[in-house]
N, C-alpha and C positions, 0 to 999 in steps of 0.2 A: 452710317449717316447720323445716328443718334449721338455718337461721341463728338462729331463735328458740331452739331447743334449745341450740345452741352458746353463745348469749348468756347463757342461764340458767346453763349450766355454768360459764361464765367468772365470772359474778356470784357463784355459789355458792363457787367456789374463792377468789376475792378477798376474800370476807367471812368465810370460815371461819378458825378458829385452827389452829395447827399440829397439835394433837392430833386435831381433827376431820378435817383433811386426811390425817393418817396413817391414820386409821380408814377413810376413803374409798379410800385406795390399797389397803389390805388387801382391802376389799370388791371393788374393781375387779379385783384379781388373782384372787380367788375366783370372780368372775363369768366372767372370761375362761377360767379352768380348767374351769368348768362348760360353757361353750360348746365348748371343745376336747373334753371327754368326750362330749358329745352328738354332736359331729361324728365322733368315732371310732365311736360306736355306729351312726351313719348312713352310715358309710363315705364320709366327705367329707374327703379329705386337705387340701384347700386351706383349708377352714374350721378344721380341726384346727390346721394350721400357724399360721393367723392368731390363734387363741385362745391358743396356747402362746407365740407370739412376743410378744403383748401382755402376757400374764402375766409372762413372763420379763423384759420391759423394766421392769415395775413392781418386780419383786423385785431386779433389778440396781440400780435407782435407790435403793431402800430400803437396800440393802447399801452403796452408794456414799455415802450421807448419814450413815452411822454416825459418831459422833464418838468415836474410840477414846481420846482424851485425857480427855474429860469424864466418861465412865462406862465405864472400861476393861472391867470384868468383864461388864456388861450388853451392851456393844457386841460383845465377843468372842463371847458366847453367841449373840446375834442373828446375827452374821456366819456362824457355823457352821450355824445353822438355815436361813439363807438359802441357804448353799451346798448343804445337803441338798435344799431345794426346787428349786434350779436343776438339781441332778443328777437329781431325779425328773422334771422337765420334759424334760430331755434324753432320758432313757429313754423317756418317753411318746411323744416325737416319733419316736425311732428305731425303737421296737418297736410303735408304735401301741397302747400299753398303758394301759388305763383305771385299772388298779390303781395305777400310778405317779402318775397324776393325783389319785387319791383320797388317796394319802399326802401329796402336796404340798398339796392343799386342806386336809387335816386340820391340818397344821402352821400354815397361814395362818389358819385359823379359830380355833385356840387362841390364837395371838398377837393376833389382832384382838379376841378376847374379853377378853384381859388389858388391852389399851389401852382398851377400852370400860369395863371395870370401874374403871380409873384415872380416866377422864373422869367417870364417875358419882360417884366419891368426891370428886374435886376440884370438881365442880359448877360453880357460877357463877364461882368464882375463876379458872377457866381462861379466859384472854383473850388478846388480841393481844400483851400484854406478857410472856407467859410466856417463860421462858428455855429455850433449846434444850437446855441440858445436862440439864434435867429429863427429857427424852425421848430422850437419847442420840442426838440428831440434830444434824448440823452445818447451819448456815444458809448 
């Protein structure tokens, strides 16, 4: 069953456009932070560490793919927001703090909402040929 799930995920990723993938990354980070919060509440350090590590990896990747040349102001602002999220994740893991996770999650939810709104406005014109500079992402 696991291989079928992985095959579906692979197909989903390869057929999605960049904006859809970006939104999925945000949702993944949000989901992992939710898992970590639940793990803190259940006193499960290993599950907390796993959730925060996964969320952190996504945020670091988002930060690393910013194209500072194409959209300097947007990229700079996103970079600072990602830095804030990474700091909150660090505090959450060090202090076993759900409030820090809530703060990080809130930022990611707001950003995801913004990208979803853009996707909705662009509608069907968003496709595989979209330019990465539209989204401040480097390919």
